[in-house]
C-alpha positions in Angstrom: 88.9 1.2 65.4 85.4 2.4 65.1 83.8 5.3 63.3 81.7 6.1 66.4 82.9 9.2 68.2 84.4 8.7 71.5 82.2 9.8 74.4 83.1 10.9 77.7 82.1 8.5 80.5 78.9 9.4 82.4 79.2 10.5 85.8 76.4 9.7 88.2 76.9 12.7 90.4 74.1 15.1 91.0 76.5 17.9 91.3 77.5 18.1 87.7 75.8 21.1 86.1 73.6 20.5 83.1 74.2 22.7 80.1 71.4 25.2 79.6 69.4 24.5 76.5 69.8 27.2 73.8 66.5 29.0 72.9 64.8 27.6 69.9 61.4 28.2 68.5 59.0 25.3 68.9 58.4 23.8 65.5 55.3 21.8 64.8 54.4 19.7 61.7 51.4 21.4 59.9 49.4 19.3 57.6 49.1 20.7 54.1 45.5 21.6 53.2 43.8 19.0 51.2 42.6 20.1 47.8 38.8 20.0 47.7 37.8 17.0 45.5 34.7 17.3 43.4 32.7 14.4 42.0 31.6 16.5 39.0 34.5 15.5 36.7 34.1 11.9 37.6 30.3 12.0 37.0 30.8 13.8 33.7 33.4 11.2 32.6 31.0 8.4 33.5 28.1 10.1 31.7 30.2 10.7 28.6 31.3 7.1 28.4 27.7 5.9 28.9 26.4 8.2 26.3 29.1 7.3 23.8 28.4 3.5 24.3 24.6 4.0 23.8 25.2 6.1 20.6 27.7 3.5 19.3 25.2 0.7 20.0 22.4 2.7 18.3 24.5 3.4 15.2 25.7 -0.2 15.0 22.1 -1.5 15.2 20.9 1.0 12.5 23.8 0.0 10.2 22.9 -3.7 10.7 19.2 -3.1 9.9 20.1 -1.2 6.7 22.4 -4.0 5.7 19.7 -6.5 6.3 17.4 -4.6 4.0 20.0 -4.5 1.3 20.7 -8.3 1.7 16.9 -8.9 1.4 16.6 -6.8 -1.7 19.6 -8.5 -3.3 18.1 -11.9 -2.6 14.8 -10.9 -4.2 16.7 -9.7 -7.3 18.7 -12.9 -7.4 15.5 -15.0 -7.2 14.0 -13.0 -10.2 17.2 -13.5 -12.2 17.2 -17.2 -11.4 13.6 -17.5 -12.6 14.5 -15.5 -15.8 17.5 -17.8 -16.5 15.4 -21.0 -16.0 12.8 -19.5 -18.4 15.5 -18.7 -21.1 17.1 -22.2 -20.7 13.7 -23.8 -21.3 13.2 -21.5 -24.3 16.7 -22.4 -25.7 16.1 -26.2 -25.2 12.7 -26.0 -26.8 13.9 -23.9 -29.8 16.9 -26.2 -30.3 15.0 -29.5 -30.4 15.1 -31.3 -33.8 11.3 -31.1 -34.3 11.2 -27.4 -33.8 14.2 -26.8 -36.1 12.6 -28.9 -38.9 9.3 -27.0 -38.5 11.1 -23.6 -38.6 13.1 -24.6 -41.6 9.9 -25.7 -43.5 8.3 -22.3 -42.6 11.3 -20.5 -44.0 11.0 -22.5 -47.3 14.0 -24.7 -46.8 14.1 -28.2 -48.2 16.0 -31.2 -47.1 19.3 -31.8 -49.0 19.1 -34.7 -51.4 22.7 -35.2 -52.5 25.4 -34.6 -49.8 29.0 -34.1 -50.9 32.2 -33.8 -48.8 35.5 -32.1 -49.7 38.7 -34.0 -49.0 41.0 -31.2 -47.9 44.2 -33.0 -48.7 43.6 -32.9 -52.5 40.4 -30.9 -52.8 38.4 -33.8 -54.3 34.6 -33.9 -53.9 33.4 -37.0 -52.3 29.8 -38.3 -52.0 26.8 -39.4 -53.9 24.8 -37.8 -56.4 25.3 -36.3 -59.9 28.3 -34.3 -60.7 28.1 -30.7 -60.7 
């Protein structure tokens, strides 16, 4: 069994009348009108992208230059601080030397200790040479 409809066998006789076609209007495919495409939006988009990229590059370059100046200023300040630290270290070393300490003590009227004594903390006894108290 087949789903195809059964057809009547064709007759090859010329005497068979043909059915008259029913009147139908002639239909034709009509192309839809193409929308007019303009290049203006595309050109505006390209111009906007180009302008934005140039502005971004300009801002980035300006920011980098400002940062470079700040770095230079900070390096100059660091160099000055390093020089000041070196000067202060030299001053401390010179002031803390034994010869300078002895000279300053003499200027202030200090005299060297003649009799040194020590305290033993366990029993509080005074140890050392010299006369008693």
